[in-house]
N, C-alpha and C positions, 0 to 999 in steps of 0.2 A: 754698670749702671742699668737700671730698668728701662725697657722699651717705653717710648712715649707715643701716645695716640692722639690723633686729631680727626675730626669728622666734619664733613660739609655736605650740603645738598647742592647739586649742580643741575642746571637746566639743559641737560643733554641725555638722550636715550642711553641706557646702560651699555648695550653692545657697541654702540658707536664710540662712547667714551673709552671703553676698554680697548677697542681697536686703536684709538688715538694714542692711548698710553703705551701700547705695545710698540709704537714707533718711537724708539728712544731718542732719535734726533729731535723730537718735539720737546724734550724735557727742559732745555734752557728757557723755554717760555714759562715754566713752572718753578724750577729750582733756582732760587736767587743765588748768584755766585757761580753757577755752572755756565761757563763761557763757551765750551766747545765739546762736541761729542764726535768721536771718530770710531767707526766700526773696525775692529781688528780681525774678526772672524765670526763664526757662528756663535751668537749670544754673548760675544765678548766685545767690550768697548773700552776706549780710553777717554777719560773725562779730564778736561782742564778746568780747575776750580780756582776761583779767586774769592777769598772771603777775609774780611778784616785785614786788608793789606798783605795777606799771605797768598801766594800762588803755588799750586801743586798740581801734579798730574797723577791720576790714579787709574788703575785698571779695574774694571768691574765685569761681573757676569750678570746677565739679566735672564729671568725666566717668566714666561707668560703662560698662565693656566686658563684656557678659555672656559672650561666647565665651572671653575670657581670664580671666574672674572677676577683673577688675581695676577698682579705684576710685581715681581720681587727683584731686588738687586742686592749684590754682595760685593764689597770691595775686596780685591785680591791683593792689594798692596797698601801699606800705610795703616793708619788708625782704622779700627772697625767702624764702618758707617754703612749699616745694612738697613733695608726697609722693604715695606710691602704696601702696595695699593690694593684695596678691595673695593670693587664696584658692585652695587646692588640696586635693584629697581625701587623707585618711589613713584608709583603710577606708571604711565606709559612713556612720558617724555622727560622724566627727571631721574637723577641718580644720586644715591648716597655714596660718598667716597670716604673710605677710612684709610688713613695713612698711619702706619706704625713704623717708627724709626728707632734704631738702636745705635748709639754712638759710644764707643769705648776707646779711650786714648791709648796710644802705643808710645811708650817712652816717657821720660821725665818731663820734657818740655810740654808735650801735649797734655800730660796728666796735670801739670801745674795750671796751664791755660784752662783746662776743663774744670778744675777745682775752683779757680777764681770766678769762672763764668757761672758756676752752679748748675744744677739739674734743670732749671727753668729754661735754659738756652735751647735744649733739644725740643722741649715742648713748644717753645715759641717758634722754632724753625718749622716744625710740623704744621702748626697752625698757619704760619706765614705762607708755606708752600701751597696749602689747600686754598687759602684766600686768593693767592695769585691765580690758581687754576680757575676758581669761581669767577674772578674778575675778567680773565681772558675769555671765558665762555660767554659771559654776559656782554662783553664789548664786541663780540663777533670775531676776535682774533683767533679763537679756536672754534673750528666748525667740525661737524660730524664728517667723517671720511665718506666719500662717494662709494656706493656699492657698484659692483660690476654691472655695466650696461646702463647705469643711471645717466641721464643727460645733465650737463651743467646748467645751473640756473643763472 
């Protein structure tokens, strides 16, 4: 299946948003169905996902590229569910976030579910995740991380 893209503009400075995204423990605020994130080691995490009455645990590897303001993940177990966030500036205080996701079923059951759901599901999920990110920033639930030495407000 082809990767699906979604884009949103978020009212947060690009470096601050990138830093927030690099903290994978924040992701349940954005990814619907991601219930728990457990760090297993350097760049490795275990996710507990509940979606459409199905629960599963998957191991992922995360990479953060500060120069490209890119955060990528790749599932190490189960169906392929890989993705990348790209953060770029829109003025001084806003960011354009692009999310590219690739979902490829593994096995007959997942393939059947995927075929019945059609390709629009992955596009819808990418859009939904970015909308949740935008809503969380707008509501104040996601704030820019404090820089070293900065006093709390």
